[in-house]
C-alpha positions in Angstrom: 0.2 19.8 -44.9 -2.0 20.2 -42.1 -1.2 16.7 -40.7 2.4 17.7 -41.0 2.0 21.0 -38.9 -0.2 18.7 -36.0 2.6 16.3 -36.1 5.1 18.9 -35.2 2.8 20.5 -32.7 2.4 17.3 -30.8 6.1 16.9 -30.6 6.5 20.3 -29.5 4.3 19.8 -26.8 6.0 16.2 -25.8 8.4 15.4 -22.8 11.1 14.8 -25.6 11.0 18.5 -27.3 10.8 20.1 -23.7 13.8 18.1 -22.5 15.8 19.0 -25.8 15.0 22.7 -25.4 15.9 22.6 -21.7 19.2 20.5 -22.4 20.2 22.7 -25.8 19.4 26.0 -23.9 21.8 24.9 -21.0 24.1 23.8 -23.3 24.3 27.2 -25.0 24.4 29.0 -22.1 27.6 27.2 -20.6 29.0 27.6 -24.0 28.6 31.2 -24.0 29.8 31.3 -20.7 32.7 28.9 -21.2 33.5 31.1 -24.2 33.6 34.3 -22.3 35.8 32.6 -19.4 38.1 31.5 -21.8 38.8 34.7 -23.5 39.0 36.6 -20.3 41.2 34.4 -18.8 43.5 33.8 -22.4 43.5 37.7 -21.9 44.6 37.5 -18.4 47.2 35.0 -19.3 48.8 37.1 -22.1 49.0 39.7 -19.6 50.5 37.9 -17.1 53.2 36.1 -19.2 53.8 40.0 -20.2 54.4 41.3 -16.7 56.3 38.0 -15.5 58.9 38.5 -18.7 59.3 42.0 -18.2 58.9 42.2 -14.7 62.5 43.2 -14.5 62.4 45.9 -17.0 62.5 48.9 -14.7 65.6 47.5 -12.9 67.5 47.7 -16.0 66.0 50.9 -16.9 67.1 52.6 -13.8 70.8 51.8 -14.7 70.3 53.8 -17.6 68.1 56.5 -16.0 69.8 57.2 -12.8 72.4 59.6 -13.7 70.4 61.6 -15.7 67.7 61.8 -13.2 69.8 63.5 -10.6 69.6 66.9 -12.5 65.9 66.3 -12.2 62.7 64.4 -13.6 62.2 66.9 -16.4 65.8 67.8 -17.0 66.9 67.6 -20.4 69.4 65.1 -19.5 66.4 62.5 -18.4 64.5 63.4 -21.4 67.0 62.6 -23.6 67.8 58.9 -21.7 64.0 58.3 -22.0 63.8 59.0 -25.7 66.8 56.8 -26.5 64.9 53.9 -24.3 61.3 55.0 -26.3 62.8 54.9 -29.8 64.1 50.9 -28.9 60.7 50.1 -27.3 58.1 52.2 -28.2 55.5 50.1 -26.8 56.7 51.2 -23.5 55.6 54.3 -21.4 58.1 55.5 -19.1 57.0 57.6 -15.8 58.9 58.9 -12.7 56.7 59.0 -9.8 57.3 60.4 -6.3 56.8 58.6 -3.1 53.0 59.2 -3.0 52.5 58.3 -6.5 52.3 61.6 -8.2 53.5 61.8 -11.5 57.0 63.7 -11.6 58.2 62.9 -15.1 56.0 62.1 -18.2 57.7 60.7 -21.1 54.6 59.2 -23.1 52.8 60.6 -25.6 50.3 63.4 -24.7 50.2 65.4 -21.3 48.9 64.3 -18.0 47.0 66.5 -15.9 49.1 67.8 -12.6 47.3 65.8 -10.4 47.9 62.6 -11.8 48.9 60.1 -9.7 49.5 56.2 -9.4 48.1 53.8 -6.7 51.4 53.1 -4.7 49.9 50.1 -3.1 49.9 48.4 -6.2 53.4 49.5 -6.7 54.2 47.6 -3.3 52.4 44.8 -4.4 54.6 44.1 -7.5 57.9 44.9 -5.5 56.9 42.1 -3.0 58.9 38.9 -2.8 56.5 36.4 -4.9 53.6 39.1 -6.0 50.5 37.4 -7.6 50.3 38.2 -11.4 49.2 40.0 -13.0 49.2 43.3 -10.8 47.5 46.2 -12.8 47.6 50.0 -12.3 45.8 52.7 -13.9 48.0 54.4 -16.6 48.8 57.8 -15.6 47.4 59.3 -18.9 45.5 57.1 -20.3 43.5 55.8 -17.3 43.4 52.3 -18.4 44.2 49.2 -16.2 47.9 48.1 -17.5 50.4 45.8 -16.4 53.8 47.5 -15.5 57.5 46.8 -13.9 58.6 49.4 -11.5 61.6 50.1 -9.6 62.6 52.2 -7.0 64.5 55.2 -7.8 65.7 58.8 -6.4 65.8 61.7 -8.4 66.2 65.7 -8.6 69.2 67.4 -6.8 67.7 66.7 -3.2 67.8 63.5 -3.9 63.9 62.6 -3.5 62.6 59.2 -3.3 60.4 57.8 -5.8 59.7 55.2 -8.7 60.5 54.7 -12.0 57.2 53.0 -13.7 57.2 51.0 -17.5 53.7 50.6 -18.4 54.0 47.4 -20.5 50.7 47.3 -22.8 50.5 51.3 -23.4 48.8 50.5 -26.8 45.6 49.6 -27.6 44.7 46.0 -26.8 43.5 43.7 -29.4 39.8 42.9 -29.7 38.7 39.5 -29.9 37.9 39.7 -33.6 41.1 40.8 -34.3 42.5 37.8 -32.3 40.0 35.5 -34.0 41.7 37.0 -37.4 45.5 36.8 -36.4 45.5 34.1 -33.8 45.8 30.4 -34.8 46.0 29.3 -31.1 42.3 31.3 -30.5 40.8 29.9 -33.8 41.6 26.4 -32.9 40.1 26.5 -29.3 37.1 28.4 -30.8 36.6 25.8 -33.5 37.4 22.7 -31.1 34.8 24.0 -28.4 32.0 24.6 -31.6 32.6 21.1 -32.3 32.6 20.1 -28.5 29.1 21.9 -28.1 27.9 20.5 -31.7 29.0 17.0 -30.7 27.1 17.1 -27.1 24.2 18.6 -28.6 23.6 15.6 -30.9 24.6 13.0 -28.2 22.2 14.5 -25.9 19.4 14.3 -28.7 20.1 10.9 -29.5 20.1 9.9 -25.4 17.4 11.8 -25.0 15.5 10.2 -28.0 16.5 6.5 -26.3 15.0 7.7 -22.8 11.9 8.8 -24.2 11.4 5.6 -26.7 11.1 3.7 -23.0 8.9 6.0 -21.8 6.4 5.5 -24.6 6.7 1.7 -24.5 5.8 2.3 -20.7 2.8 4.8 -21.9 1.7 2.2 -24.5 1.6 -0.6 -22.1 -0.2 1.6 -19.7 -3.1 2.7 -22.0 -3.5 -1.0 -23.4 -3.8 -2.1 -19.7 -6.4 0.7 -19.2 -8.4 -0.7 -21.9 -8.3 -4.3 -20.3 -5.5 -6.2 -21.8 -4.4 -7.3 -18.3 -1.2 -9.5 -19.8 0.6 -6.4 -20.5 4.1 -6.4 -18.9 7.2 -4.5 -20.0 10.8 -5.5 -20.1 12.4 -3.7 -17.4 16.0 -3.4 -19.0 18.6 -1.2 -17.4 18.4 -1.0 -13.6 18.0 2.6 -13.7 14.6 4.9 -12.6 12.9 3.8 -15.7 13.9 0.1 -15.0 12.3 0.8 -11.7 9.1 2.0 -12.9 8.5 -0.9 -15.4 9.2 -3.5 -12.9 6.7 -1.5 -10.3 4.2 -1.4 -13.3 5.0 -5.4 -14.0 4.0 -6.1 -10.4 1.3 -3.7 -10.1 -0.3 -5.5 -13.2 0.5 -9.2 -11.8 -1.4 -8.2 -8.3 -4.4 -6.5 -10.3 -4.7 -9.6 -12.6 -4.4 -12.0 -9.7 -6.9 -9.9 -8.0 -9.4 -10.3 -11.0 -8.7 -13.8 -11.4 -9.5 -14.1 -7.5 -12.8 -11.9 -7.9 -13.8 -14.2 -11.1 -13.2 -17.3 -9.0 -14.6 -16.0 -5.9 -17.9 -15.0 -8.2 -17.8 -18.4 -10.2 -17.6 -20.0 -6.9 -20.3 -18.0 -5.2 -22.8 -18.5 -8.2 -22.2 -22.4 -8.1 -22.6 -22.5 -4.4 -26.3 -20.6 -4.7 -27.2 -23.5 -7.4 -26.2 -25.7 -5.4 -27.9 -24.4 -2.4 -31.1 -23.8 -4.6 -31.0 -27.7 -5.6 -30.7 -28.6 -2.3 -33.6 -26.6 -1.4 -36.0 -28.3 -4.0 -35.2 -31.8 -2.6 -36.3 -31.5 1.0 -39.0 -29.2 -0.2 -40.3 -31.7 -2.7 -40.1 -34.5 0.3 -41.8 -32.4 2.7 -44.9 -31.8 0.3 -45.0 -35.5 -0.6 -45.1 -36.5 3.1 -47.3 -33.7 3.8 -50.1 -34.7 0.9 -49.8 -38.4 1.8 -50.8 -37.7 5.6 -53.4 -35.1 4.3 -55.0 -37.5 2.0 -54.8 -40.8 4.2 -57.1 -40.8 7.1 -56.5 -43.8 8.6 -52.4 -44.8 8.6 -50.6 -47.4 11.0 -49.4 -45.7 13.7 -45.4 -46.8 12.7 -46.5 -45.3 8.7 -47.2 -42.3 10.9 -44.2 -41.9 12.7 -42.1 -42.6 9.9 -43.8 -40.0 7.8 -43.4 -37.4 10.7 -39.9 -38.3 11.4 -39.0 -37.7 7.3 -40.6 -34.5 7.6 -38.5 -33.3 10.6 -35.3 -34.9 9.2 -36.3 -32.7 5.9 -37.0 -29.8 8.3 -33.9 -29.9 9.8 -31.9 -30.0 6.2 -33.7 -26.9 5.4 -32.9 -25.4 8.6 -29.1 -25.8 7.7 -29.4 -24.6 4.3 -30.9 -21.3 5.7 -28.1 -21.1 8.1 -25.7 -21.5 5.4 -27.2 -18.8 3.2 -27.2 -16.7 6.4 -23.6 -17.3 6.8 -23.2 -16.4 2.9 -25.1 -13.2 3.7 -23.1 -12.2 6.4 -19.5 -13.3 4.9 -18.7 -9.7 4.1 -19.9 -8.3 7.0 -16.5 -8.2 9.3 -15.1 -5.2 8.0 -16.6 -3.2 11.2 -14.1 -2.3 14.0 -13.5 -5.0 16.6 -15.3 -4.4 19.9 -12.5 -5.8 22.2 -13.4 -6.5 25.7 -12.1 -8.7 28.4 -13.8 -11.9 28.8 -13.7 -15.1 30.2 -12.8 -17.8 27.8 -13.4 -20.5 30.0 -17.3 -19.5 30.4 -17.7 -19.0 26.5 -16.2 -22.4 25.8 -18.6 -24.4 28.2 -21.6 -22.3 26.7 -20.9 -22.8 23.0 -19.5 -26.8 24.1 -23.5 -26.9 25.7 -24.9 -25.6 22.6 -23.5 -28.6 20.6 -24.0 -31.5 22.9 -26.9 -32.4 21.9 -26.0 -32.4 18.3 -23.0 -34.8 19.5 -24.5 -37.3 21.5 -27.3 -37.5 18.4 -23.9 -37.9 15.7 -22.8 -40.6 18.6 -19.7 -38.6 19.5 -18.0 -37.9 22.6 -17.8 -33.8 23.1 -15.8 -32.9 25.7 -13.9 -29.7 27.0 -10.4 -29.4 28.8 -10.3 -26.1 30.2 -9.5 -24.7 34.0 -11.8 -22.7 35.3 -9.2 -20.4 36.4 -8.1 -19.6 33.1 -7.6 -15.8 32.7 -9.8 -13.7 30.8 -8.6 -12.8 27.5 -9.0 -9.2 25.2 -10.7 -10.0 21.9 -14.2 -9.0 20.2 -16.7 -11.9 22.1 -19.0 -12.1 19.2 -16.4 -13.0 16.7 -14.6 -15.4 19.0 -17.8 -17.0 19.6 -18.1 -17.6 15.6 -14.9 -18.9 15.4 -15.5 -21.8 18.2 -19.2 -22.4 16.9 -17.5 -23.0 13.3 -14.5 -25.2 14.2 -16.7 -27.2 16.7 -19.4 -28.0 14.1 -16.9 -28.9 11.2 -15.3 -31.1 13.9 -18.5 -32.9 14.6 -19.4 -33.0 10.8 -16.2 -34.6 9.9 -16.3 -37.4 12.8 -17.9 -40.7 12.1 -20.0 -42.2 15.4 -17.8 -43.4 18.0 -15.3 -40.4 17.7 -14.3 -37.9 19.8 -14.3 -34.2 19.6 -11.9 -31.9 22.5 -12.2 -28.3 23.2 -9.4 -27.4 25.4 -7.8 -24.2 26.5 -4.2 -23.2 28.0 -2.1 -20.4 28.6 1.3 -20.4 26.6 3.6 -17.6 27.0 1.1 -14.8 28.4 -1.4 -16.0 25.6 -4.2 -18.4 25.8 -3.8 -21.2 23.5 -7.3 -22.7 22.2 -7.7 -26.3 20.4 -10.1 -27.8 19.0 -9.1 -31.8 17.9 -11.3 -34.6 16.3 -10.7 -38.1 15.9 -12.7 -37.6 12.3 -11.7 -38.4 8.4 -8.8 -36.1 8.4 -7.8 -34.1 5.6 -4.9 -34.6 2.8 -2.1 -32.2 2.2 -3.9 -30.9 -0.6 -7.3 -30.2 1.1 -5.6 -28.8 4.0 -4.1 -26.2 1.6 -7.2 -25.0 0.2 -9.9 -25.5 2.9 -9.8 -22.1 4.3 -10.4 -20.7 0.8 -13.6 -19.1 0.4 -16.6 -21.7 -0.9 -14.4 -24.5 -1.0 -15.8 -27.8 0.0 -14.2 -30.9 0.7 -15.4 -33.9 -1.7 -16.7 -35.6 1.3 -18.7 -32.6 2.4 -20.1 -32.2 -1.2 -21.0 -35.5 -1.1 -23.1 -35.2 2.1 -25.0 -32.2 0.9 -23.6 -30.0 3.7 -21.7 -27.0 3.9 -21.1 -23.8 2.5 -17.2 -23.4 2.1 -17.2 -20.6 4.2 -16.7 -21.5 7.6 -12.8 -22.1 7.6 -12.3 -19.0 5.3 -14.4 -16.7 8.2 -12.5 -18.6 11.1 -9.2 -17.4 9.1 -10.2 -13.8 8.5 -11.4 -13.7 12.2 -8.0 -14.9 13.6 -6.3 -12.3 11.5 -7.9 -9.4 12.4 -6.9 -10.6 16.1 -3.4 -10.5 15.0 -3.3 -14.6 15.2 -3.3 -17.3 13.0 -5.2 -20.5 12.3 -3.0 -23.4 12.8 -4.3 -26.9 10.9 -2.8 -30.2 11.0 -4.5 -33.3 9.7 -3.7 -36.8 9.0 -6.2 -38.6 6.4 -8.1 -41.4 8.8 -6.8 -39.9 12.1 -8.4 -36.5 12.5 -7.6 -32.6 12.6 -6.0 -30.6 14.9 -7.0 -26.8 14.7 -5.6 -23.9 17.0 -5.3 -20.5 17.4 -4.1 -17.8 20.3 -5.5 -15.0 22.2 -4.0 -12.4 24.1 -4.4 -12.3 28.1 -6.2 -9.1 28.8 
């Protein structure tokens, strides 16, 4: 029993219960208002029909009453004529009114006060050419709003002008309950209206149950998604608000799932890179230790052997330097979130300065490193430190990918109010598949992995910096022919 009451309490607090309560309350109020309007208008329609069918009654009665009224409104002849009329139609009350609407002759049951009167304006409204029915007046004696028929009449020895007023519904008006007992039309309308309200209520409950069922499915999917089931999706169904919400949830879930996959892959690649770097550190360190111990133990070594050992030590030291640079790049890979420090500077000077730093490395690799940049190149507006990193990464990659005897060219020229920077090499190039992956973090080409060089971060950092400057890194490459990298910077 307690569980049943708990279930009822949960249902009463649900969205379905609230919607049903508001709907049924609104439907009940609408039904009551419609019933009240229908009853009142049905009564008005009856009064209008009564007045419209008997609107000429007073004109006809004037033909009977005009002669006796010459002797006076309260003369025996006038009363005898009125009695004959009322004996035929006892539901009508007759009055003779003067020009101001005062009662001059009362032929209805019960007496009226001396100052009893009727609104002349209402009488004139009914006497108009096209009166708006029903027109009601307060009956002189009962003081109840009633429909009537009226006609001009003259009465008394002085041929006084007045009105003959025939009140048509002087009897007691039938109540609504009496109408329900005696009127088949009213009863039929009431039954039909009740059935319509009941049917609307049942259909509304079913419709709300269907709507809230879709909400329940959406809620269940969100709850399962919240506990880690990121593969949850919802069938949108109809193209309504719930369908739009379902599609929005599916899009959000797909985005989150993709981001989680990317984070997992990023973390996997990061761990793989750290493991590779750790392995790469052990090899030159072991070699350094071995050559150093040989130099320490051997007191007299030939000059050629000593020079070979020292060259090996220096080579391993250079390799350790490159590995340390890669670790530094890895530590700073996410350090570009601070706001850009945009300044105007000479791009030509920056290019010559960076190329000068790589000149010795290019000569050692047997490459021709050249600059094609006019001294009159206009200054650009960008973050100097980040553009320095972009140029250094691109030149370093170009030198590493170009075999001896090749060439690397760095050029810059003005194109449509922007300065286009190009780094072109004649190296091994990239395949289409590799070109689509080289800007991803931690991706290294097979050739780079074979050489044990690179961290897989250089081009991804370049692409991020270009994006922050509102430009795009453009790469073109042909295997065996070289690679073309370009980006644009705005003229200051």
